[in-house]
N, C-alpha and C positions, 0 to 999 in steps of 0.2 A: 318230558314231556306231564302235565299231570294227569290223572285218571280221573273218573266219571264219579267216583267214593271221595277222591281227595278236593275237588272242588266243590262238594254234596255239603262238606264237612265243615270248610271254610265257608260257606254260606251259611249254614248253621250257628258257626262260632262269634261271626260278624252279629247275627242277628241276638245274638245272647247279649253281647256287649251293649247293643243299642237299647234291651229290655232292662239291663241293670242301669246304665247313664241318665235313664229318663226318674229311675223311684225317687233318686232323693229329690231335686225339684219339684217330683210330686206328692211327696210328702207333707212338705210344706207350704209349697207357692200357693196353692189353694184355702190353706188354713193362719197365713197368714197374719191379714186380718184382725180376725177370731185370736191370734195369738198374740199379738200385741194388743190387743185391747184389754185382754186377762191380765197383763203386766202392766197395765196406764200407759202404755205407750203407742197409742194407735196415732198418736201425732204425726209419729215420724213417720208415716209410711211413706207418703212422699218422695224423702227426701233418702230413704231406705228403698224406694223402687230406682230412684233415681241414679245413687249411686254405683251402682254395680255398673252398667252401662257408658258413666261415666270413666269412670279408671279401667274400662276394657276397648275404650274407641281406638287405642293402637297394640294394645296386647294382642288382641287375635290377628291382626296382619302381622305383626310379630315372630310371631310363632307359628303362624301359615308360611312366610316365608323361609325361616330355620326349616322348616318340614319341606317345601320346596327346595330349598338348595343343601343342605348341610345335613339333618339326622335324619332316622326313618323313621315315618309318620309314626307308627304301633307303638313305638319308644320313647317318644317324647309324649304323646298321649299317656301312658303310662306313670309319666312322671308327674304330668301335672295332676294327674286324678289323685295321685299320695298327699301328694303336697296341699292340695286343695281342699282335703277332707279334713287336714287340721281346721283349717279357718274355718268350715263348717260347723263343725264342733262348736268351738270358740262363740260363733255367731247367735248361737241358740246357750250356750251357757252361761251368757252374761247377764238375761232376764232372767234364767232360773236363782242366778246369786245376787242380786237386786242390784245390779248396776247401773245407772246413768244408763238409757236408751241412747245414749250418742256412741256409746260404747260396739253395740250390735249394729249400729250403720258404717261404723268402722269397719268391726271384723266382716261385714258382707261387701264392703269394697274390697277387702285383702282378698274372700271368694272368688267373688268375682274377675279381679285380676287375673287369675290362677287358671279359673274354669271355664273362662270366655271362649278362648281356645277351642274347646273342647269336643262341641257339639261339630262346628266346621271342620275337624280335624276326621273325627271319626264318620263326617261325608266322605272325604274324601279320599279317605283308606278304604270305603264301602263301594264306592265310583270309579276308584283305579283296580279293583279287584272283582270285577265282576263284565261280563260278555255282554251285557245287553239291561244297561240301566234303567233304560224305560220304561220296563215292565221290573226289573227285580228292584230298583231304590225305594220304590213306593212299600216293597214287602219288610225290606230291611226297618224301613221307619214307621210300621206294622206294628213290631217288637218294641221300639220306643213308646207308642201311643197304647200298648198292652203294659207296660211298666208303667205307665203313671195315673192309666186308670187303675191299678190294682193297688197302688200307693196311696192314692187318694180314698182309695174305700176303706182301704185296712186302717186310716188315721180313724175314721168316724167309727170303724166298727171296735176298735181299741178307747174310743173315747180319749180321743188327743189334739180334738178340734181346735181346742184352746189351751193346748201343751207344747211347751218348748221341745219336749223331748221326741216330737214331730222330728224336728230337725237333726236333734243328735240321733237318731236313728240311721237319719238319712246320710249324717257324717261316718258312720261304721260301715254302710253299705258301700259307698265311695271309696273306703280306704281298699274294702276287696277286688273291687272294681279294677282299683289300679294296679294290682297284681297281675289279674285278666289282661288287660290289655295288652301284654306283652307278648299273651297268646294268639295276637293277629294276625291277620298274610303282612310277612314282610314288604314294605312300602315303601322303598328307596328314595332320593329325591331326585328329579329327573330337571330341575335346572342348572344355572349354571351358578358358580361363586360369586358372593355379591361385588362388586366391582366400586359400588359407591355407599353411600349410609345411608342415599333412598332404597336403594335395592334392601339392604342391611333390617330396614324397618318395615320394608313391604309395604312403602309407597309408590312402587311403582304401580300397584295397583288400580291406582287412580287414572292413570292411562286410559283406563276401562271405561271412563264414562265418555271418550271419544265416539264408541259405538252407539249411534243412537237408540236403539232396541235395550242394549240392555241398560244406559243412563238412564231412561222412562220407567226401567223396570225398579231401578234402586233407587230413581225417586220418588216413588208409588211404595214401595217399600215402608220408605222413609215415612211420608206421612200417614201409612195407615196404620204404622206403629203409634203415632201418638194417640189417637184415641183407643185403641184397642188395649193401651194400656192399661184402660181404667177397668178390664172384664176381671183381671185375677185381684187388683186393690180391691175394688166396693161391690163386688157379685154375688162374694161370699158372705157379704155384711148386711146384703138386701135379704138374701134368702133367712138369714137368720133371724132378721126381722120380721119377714115374713111368714117364718113359723110359729112366733108365738102370738098371729093374730087368732080370733075364734075363728073367723068366716075361713078358715083354712084346716078347721078341724077334721073334717072329711078327706082332705088331700093329704093329711098326714097320717090316716090310716091306711093309705091306699099300696098299692105295690113298688110304687119308687120310694116311699118315705120307711117302709120296712126295710127294703135290700139296700137302701143308701139312704141311714138315719142320717146324718148332719150335713152341715155344710159343703163340708170338703170330699163327702161322697157323691151329692147330688153336683157338685161340681164335674164329676166324671163322666158325667151324661154325656158332655161333648166330647168325653173320648172314646165312647162306644158308641157313638155316630161316625165318628171320625176312622171306626177301622173299616166301615163300609166306605167313607170316601177312600181310602186307600188303597181297600180290594178293587175299584174302579177304576182308579189310576194304574196300578197294576195291569187290570184287564186293556184298559186301552193301549200301553205301550205308548209308544213314536206318535202313536193318534194323537195324543193329550198334548193340543197345543195349547201355549201359555195364556193367549189374549182372551178366548172365550172361558176360561177357567177362572182367569184371574176378574172378570165381568161379574161370574157367578158368586166367585167369594166375597168382592165387596157388594154385591148386592143384599148378601145373606147377614152380610154387618149390617149393613142399614134398617133390615129386619130385625136381625137381632135388641139390638141397642131401643129400637121404637118397640118390641115386645118388652122389655125392660121396662119402658118406660111407662107402658100399657099398667104394668104389674103395681108400679109405683102407685099407681092411680087408683086402680080399684081394690091393691090387695089383697091379686088372687095368686098364689103360688103356681098354680100350674101354670099360668103364663108365663111365669120367669123361668121355668123348667124347661119349657120349648127353646125358650132364647137361648137358653144354656147350653141345651141338646145342639144348636146350632154353629158351636163353635169348631165341632169338628171340620165338616165341612170348609167351612171360614178358613181353617187353619191349613189344613192339605189340599185344598186348590189352591190358594195363593202361595203355602211355604216350600211346599215338595215339589210342587209342579217347578216353580222357579227356579229351586236348587239344581234341579234336572236340565233345566232349560240354561242356566247360567254354566254349566259343568260342560254342555256340548259347542257353548260358543266362543271358549278359550281354549287357548293353549295348555299340554298336560305342565308346561311347566308353570304356568298362571294359575294351575284350577285349584289350588289353597287358598290362594291370595282372596281369587275373585270369592271363594263362597265364606272368605273371614270379610271382603269388602260386603257383602248382602250382610252377612252378620250385624257388622259395623253401622250399616244404615239403617237397619231396619230393628236389631238387637241392642245396638248403642244410642245414635244419636235419636232415633225414631223415640226409643221408650225413655230417655232420659227428657226428652220435651214432653212427652208424653204425662211421665211420672209428675214432672213439675206442673204443668198447666190443669192436670186433672185433679191434681190437690189443690191446688186454687180455685177452678171450676167448683170442686166440692163443698169449699169450706164457702163460697160466694152463692152457690143456691140452694144453701143450707139442707142439701140431703143429707139423710141419716137421723136428722131432727125432724123435719115435716115430711109428709107424702108428696105433696105439691113440689119441694125438693129434690126428691127423686124421679120425679117425672121432667122436671125442668134441665137436670143432668145428662141423665141421658138420650133426651132429645136434641140437646143441642150436639152431642155425641154422634148422634145418630146423623146429624145436618153434613157433620166434618165428612164421616165417611162418605158421603153422597157428592161434595166436595173432590175428595180424589179418586173417586168412580169416574166424575167428566173428565180429571186431568187426564187419567190411566186410556179413558175411552177416546178421548182427540188428539193423545201424542203417542199410542203405538199403534206400529199400521203390520198388521200381519202378513201383507206378502212383502215385510221383510224379512220377519221369523220365519217362514216357509223356505224363500231363499238360501238364507245363514243357514237351515235345520242340513236340507240335503246338501251343502257343499261343506258341512260339519264331519 
């Protein structure tokens, strides 16, 4: 029988891994547009943003199935983290070596193939080793938010907003994290051995679409990810352009600009607000129903892109800062609430695959479609070249989010969620 001190130590260690696992993407993701631009490679960003989700389409399901059926999840996570660090280092080294930018796309795809299952697998470990997931899981994810925030601020403080070194540092952090993953709580497989090739590849997870509430949430996650992909692809570029305008001279001497001096650090405003959203979700616990939080999340996303469009129209950077800050509750209310909801809606032997399917829909298919379509829209609207283009670009994306919100409101039934939660 576990003692209280053992249980507390386990909780702390899971939080430490959440903190560290989000540092590498926090170092390079917000800075990526400006990094690529500094190496004359901004033109590959739609392909770079799409290649990861494409190659990860089934890797998340495959490795999640292995964790559900054959291998201890913490050991599998440790191996994936170590192997993925090498590809992450190569991903940014080829830029500093002056190689063709397509090599960057190639190694980012290799990195994504290995790293795609990491967050779903850590989610499974956390949910499997807590006695109150509705209350404690947001606190675990809070440490991930703090890790991403810390990384983004450090990038600007170290003047790495346009340097490939930001990604290289992330590779070394991930390498060290790989060893620490083996110290996570033992999470043994609870499913039966695969009897068919569909089971081995994790394709049985698609049976979850038979459940209407899960189906509507999964499809909403996919569609919602399409316009959301533009946030990290192009918001840092707009922040950089706004900072160069004379109209923002006073704003750039403000408290925010002093402590968050570059686009990467200013993108961390979202993580700062996310901390409060995570604490709210933890406080609400089991009362945090999916439908109202998803509606709030999507509504804030409509407003956020509306603010981006207005910032492009007026050239005022503080309007952009408000929009960036909204990213926190948008992410927490949609993603974190959804992960807990999916976990309690499926049996133990399917939970890893259910989380991987959520990553597949929103993180792979949705982000791939979003990266390519947002890239085309960016070129067509001439955003980045004209201020009218920025306004048109973000306005269209805000409308897409509004359509997604309408689908979820009409398709998701609150009574189904309540009934299913009571029987879970």
